[in-house]
C-alpha positions in Angstrom: -16.4 10.5 42.1 -15.5 6.5 41.5 -15.4 6.3 45.0 -19.0 7.4 45.6 -20.2 5.5 42.7 -18.6 2.3 44.4 -20.1 3.4 47.6 -23.7 3.5 46.4 -23.2 0.4 44.3 -21.9 -1.5 47.3 -25.0 -0.6 49.4 -27.2 -1.4 46.6 -25.7 -4.8 46.4 -26.0 -5.2 50.3 -29.7 -4.2 50.1 -30.3 -7.0 47.6 -28.4 -9.6 49.6 -25.5 -10.4 47.3 -22.2 -12.0 48.6 -19.1 -9.9 48.9 -17.4 -12.1 46.1 -20.2 -11.7 43.8 -20.2 -7.7 44.8 -16.7 -7.6 43.6 -17.2 -9.6 40.4 -20.1 -7.2 39.5 -18.2 -4.0 40.5 -15.2 -5.2 38.2 -17.5 -6.0 35.5 -18.9 -2.3 35.9 -15.4 -0.6 36.1 -14.3 -2.5 33.1 -17.3 -1.5 31.0 -17.0 1.9 32.1 -13.3 2.2 31.2 -14.0 0.7 27.8 -16.7 3.2 27.0 -14.5 5.9 28.0 -11.7 5.0 25.9 -14.2 4.8 22.8 -15.5 8.4 23.7 -11.9 9.7 23.8 -10.5 7.8 21.1 -8.8 10.5 18.8 -11.2 11.4 15.8 -8.4 11.2 13.5 -8.5 7.3 13.6 -11.8 7.4 12.2 -10.9 10.3 9.5 -8.2 8.6 8.0 -10.2 5.5 7.9 -12.7 7.3 6.1 -10.5 8.7 3.8 -8.4 5.7 2.7 -11.9 3.7 2.8 -13.5 6.3 0.3 -10.3 5.9 -2.0 -10.3 2.0 -1.9 -14.3 2.2 -2.7 -13.4 4.8 -5.6 -10.6 2.4 -6.8 -12.7 -0.7 -6.8 -15.7 1.3 -8.8 -13.2 2.6 -11.4 -13.1 -0.5 -13.5 -12.4 1.1 -16.7 -10.1 4.1 -16.4 -7.7 6.3 -18.5 -5.1 8.6 -17.2 -1.7 9.9 -17.5 0.8 8.6 -15.2 4.5 9.7 -14.1 6.6 8.0 -11.7 10.0 8.1 -9.9 11.6 5.1 -8.7 15.1 4.7 -7.2 17.1 2.2 -8.7 19.9 0.7 -6.6 22.9 -0.8 -7.9 25.5 -1.5 -5.6 26.6 2.0 -4.0 25.2 3.9 -6.9 21.7 5.0 -7.2 19.6 6.7 -9.6 15.8 8.0 -10.0 14.3 6.6 -13.0 11.7 8.6 -14.6 8.5 7.3 -16.6 5.7 9.3 -18.2 2.8 7.3 -20.0 -0.7 7.2 -21.1 -2.7 4.4 -19.7 -6.0 3.3 -20.8 -7.2 0.0 -18.7 -9.9 -2.1 -17.3 -9.4 -4.2 -13.9 -11.7 -6.8 -14.3 -10.8 -8.6 -16.8 -7.3 -7.0 -16.6 -6.3 -5.5 -19.7 -3.8 -2.7 -20.1 -2.8 -0.4 -23.0 0.2 1.9 -22.3 1.6 4.6 -24.6 5.0 5.8 -23.6 6.2 9.3 -23.5 9.6 8.7 -21.5 11.7 6.8 -21.9 11.4 5.3 -25.4 8.8 7.7 -26.6 6.2 6.3 -29.1 6.6 2.6 -27.7 3.3 0.6 -27.0 2.8 -2.0 -24.5 -0.5 -4.2 -24.5 -1.1 -6.7 -21.7 -4.1 -9.1 -22.4 -4.3 -12.4 -20.1 -6.3 -14.0 -22.9 -3.3 -13.8 -25.2 -0.6 -14.7 -22.9 -1.0 -14.6 -19.3 2.8 -14.0 -18.4 3.6 -11.8 -21.4 2.8 -8.6 -22.7 3.1 -7.3 -26.4 5.6 -4.4 -27.1 5.2 -2.2 -30.3 8.6 -0.4 -30.6 8.3 3.0 -32.3 10.4 2.7 -35.8 8.6 5.1 -37.6 7.2 2.5 -39.8 4.5 -0.1 -39.0 6.0 -2.7 -37.0 4.7 -6.2 -35.6 4.6 -6.5 -31.9 7.2 -8.9 -30.0 6.3 -10.5 -26.9 8.1 -10.0 -23.6 7.9 -11.9 -20.2 6.4 -9.7 -17.6 9.4 -10.2 -15.2 12.0 -10.1 -18.1 14.9 -7.6 -18.5 12.9 -5.6 -21.1 9.6 -4.7 -19.3 11.3 -4.8 -15.7 14.3 -2.4 -17.0 14.5 0.5 -14.5 11.2 -0.4 -13.0 9.8 -1.7 -9.6 6.5 -3.0 -10.5 5.4 -5.2 -13.5 3.1 -4.1 -16.2 0.4 -5.7 -14.4 0.6 -3.5 -11.4 -0.3 -0.3 -13.6 -2.9 1.8 -12.1 -3.9 2.3 -8.6 -3.3 -1.2 -7.3 0.1 -0.8 -6.1 -0.9 2.3 -4.2 -3.8 0.8 -2.8 -2.0 -2.2 -1.7 1.0 -0.5 0.2 -1.6 1.8 2.2 -4.0 -1.2 2.7 -1.1 -3.3 3.7 0.4 -0.6 6.1 -3.0 -0.4 7.9 -3.4 -4.1 8.5 0.3 -4.3 10.0 -0.4 -1.2 12.3 -3.5 -2.6 13.6 -2.1 -6.0 14.3 0.6 -4.5 16.2 -1.8 -1.9 18.2 0.0 1.1 16.7 -2.6 2.4 14.5 -2.7 5.9 16.1 1.1 6.2 16.2 1.5 5.1 12.6 -1.2 6.7 10.7 -1.8 10.6 10.6 -5.0 12.2 8.9 -3.9 15.9 7.9 -7.3 16.6 6.5 -8.0 18.5 3.3 -5.1 20.6 2.0 -4.3 22.2 -1.5 -1.8 20.3 -3.1 -0.3 21.7 -6.5 -3.5 23.7 -7.0 -5.5 20.8 -6.4 -7.9 20.0 -3.2 -6.7 17.0 -1.7 -7.2 14.8 1.5 -3.6 14.0 3.0 -2.8 10.9 5.0 0.5 10.0 6.5 2.2 6.8 7.7 5.3 6.7 9.6 6.7 3.3 10.9 9.2 4.2 13.5 9.9 0.4 13.9 11.2 0.0 10.3 14.1 -2.4 10.0 15.4 -5.4 8.6 14.7 -9.3 9.6 15.7 -12.6 8.7 13.1 -14.7 6.9 13.5 -18.5 6.5 11.9 -19.4 3.0 9.4 -22.1 2.9 9.0 -24.7 0.3 8.0 -23.1 -3.0 8.3 -19.6 -2.2 9.9 -17.0 -4.5 10.7 -13.3 -4.0 7.4 -12.8 -5.7 5.3 -14.9 -3.7 6.9 -13.5 -0.6 6.6 -9.7 -1.4 2.8 -10.4 -2.2 2.3 -12.5 1.2 4.0 -9.9 3.2 3.0 -6.7 1.0 6.5 -5.9 0.4 8.5 -4.5 -2.7 9.8 -7.5 -4.7 12.4 -4.8 -6.0 13.3 -4.0 -2.4 13.8 -7.6 -1.5 16.4 -8.1 -4.6 18.3 -5.3 -3.6 19.0 -6.3 -0.1 19.5 -9.8 -1.3 22.0 -9.2 -4.1 22.9 -13.2 -4.5 19.2 -13.8 -5.4 19.2 -13.7 -9.5 15.4 -13.9 -10.4 12.4 -12.8 -8.5 10.6 -16.1 -9.7 13.5 -18.4 -8.4 12.3 -20.9 -5.7 14.5 -20.3 -2.6 13.4 -23.3 -0.5 15.2 -23.4 2.8 17.3 -20.2 2.5 17.5 -17.3 5.1 17.0 -14.0 3.5 16.6 -10.4 4.6 13.4 -8.8 4.7 12.4 -5.2 5.2 10.0 -5.3 8.2 7.3 -3.2 6.3 6.8 -1.7 2.7 7.8 1.7 3.9 9.3 3.7 6.6 7.3 6.7 5.7 4.6 7.1 3.1 2.2 9.9 2.2 -0.7 9.9 -0.2 -2.9 12.9 -1.7 -6.2 11.6 -2.5 -8.2 13.8 -5.0 -11.4 15.0 -3.3 -13.2 15.4 -6.6 -12.9 11.6 -7.3 -11.4 10.1 -4.2 -8.8 8.3 -6.3 -4.9 8.8 -5.9 -3.3 12.0 -7.0 0.1 11.7 -5.8 1.9 8.8 -3.4 5.3 8.9 -2.1 7.2 5.9 -0.4 10.5 6.4 1.5 12.7 3.8 3.0 15.8 4.0 5.2 17.8 5.8 2.1 15.2 8.2 1.4 12.7 8.5 -1.6 12.1 5.3 -3.0 8.8 5.8 -5.2 6.7 8.5 -6.2 3.5 8.4 -8.5 1.4 10.8 -10.2 -2.0 10.2 -11.7 -3.4 13.0 -14.1 -6.1 13.6 -16.1 -8.1 10.6 -14.7 -11.2 9.7 -16.7 -13.5 7.0 -15.3 -15.4 5.2 -18.0 
C-alpha cells in the first residue's frame, strides 16, 4: 500500500517538474507526517483515561479550599533493622488558602488538638494536650520531635496535598523519561470497600538509589521538595544526617530515584477526591492514607 502511494506521489511530482532531491524531501515529510498521525490514532486510550481521572482529581482538590474530613494513616517507621507501622486517626478541619488547619486526634494521644495558623507563627503549631481540665496551648516547631514523632509529613502537609504531589511528580517524571504508558495504568471504575472509585496505578520498574551532590544552601527539606521525594525516606537512607533542615553544602548523599516504586490511588467518583492512596518502596508498604466523611464547604 505504501509503495503504491509513493508511485502515485512520484508520478505527480514528475508531472509538476520537481527535482528528484525535492521529491525525496517531500516524500519523507509526507511519510513522517503519516506515521505521526498513525501513532496518535493508535495511542492507547488508557493514557488519556488516567490523565482525565487524575486531572479531575487535581481540579477537585484545588476547588476544595475549605474542607472537613476524617483521616487515617499508616506510615512505616524505619529504625535501623527494625520497622513498625505507625497508625493515626484524626478529624481535620482546614482551609488551603490561606492555610489554616485544626486537627483533633483520636489515635494516638486521644483528645489532643493541633492548630496551625501561619499568621500566628509560621514555623510552629499550637498543641492542646488533653489533661481532663482546661489547659493552655504550647508552641511546637513543625519539624521538631513532638509533631514529627512517628510521622512522615509535617502538619502543613495535612489534607490532599501530599497525595496530589506524589502523583503529579510521578506523572512529570514518567513523561520526561518517555515512560508514561509503561509506568501508569488506568484500571477504570472499581468498587473498593463498597465505594465506587476510579483506580490508577503507577509502577516504576527503574526505581533505585542514586548519589546526589548537594548544592550550596540545600537541606533534606529543600531537596525533597525540588525532586518530589519523601524527606523521611531521605533521612532513613542517610542516617548521618541529623535534621531535615540542616544545610548539607557539598556533601554527597543517597536519594531514591522516585517517590515510590509502586503507588495506587482510589478516587471517589462522587466527588473526584482521593479516598485511599497507598505507596510502596523497595521494602514494601511505606505509606497508606484514607480520607473519610469528606465535606467540602
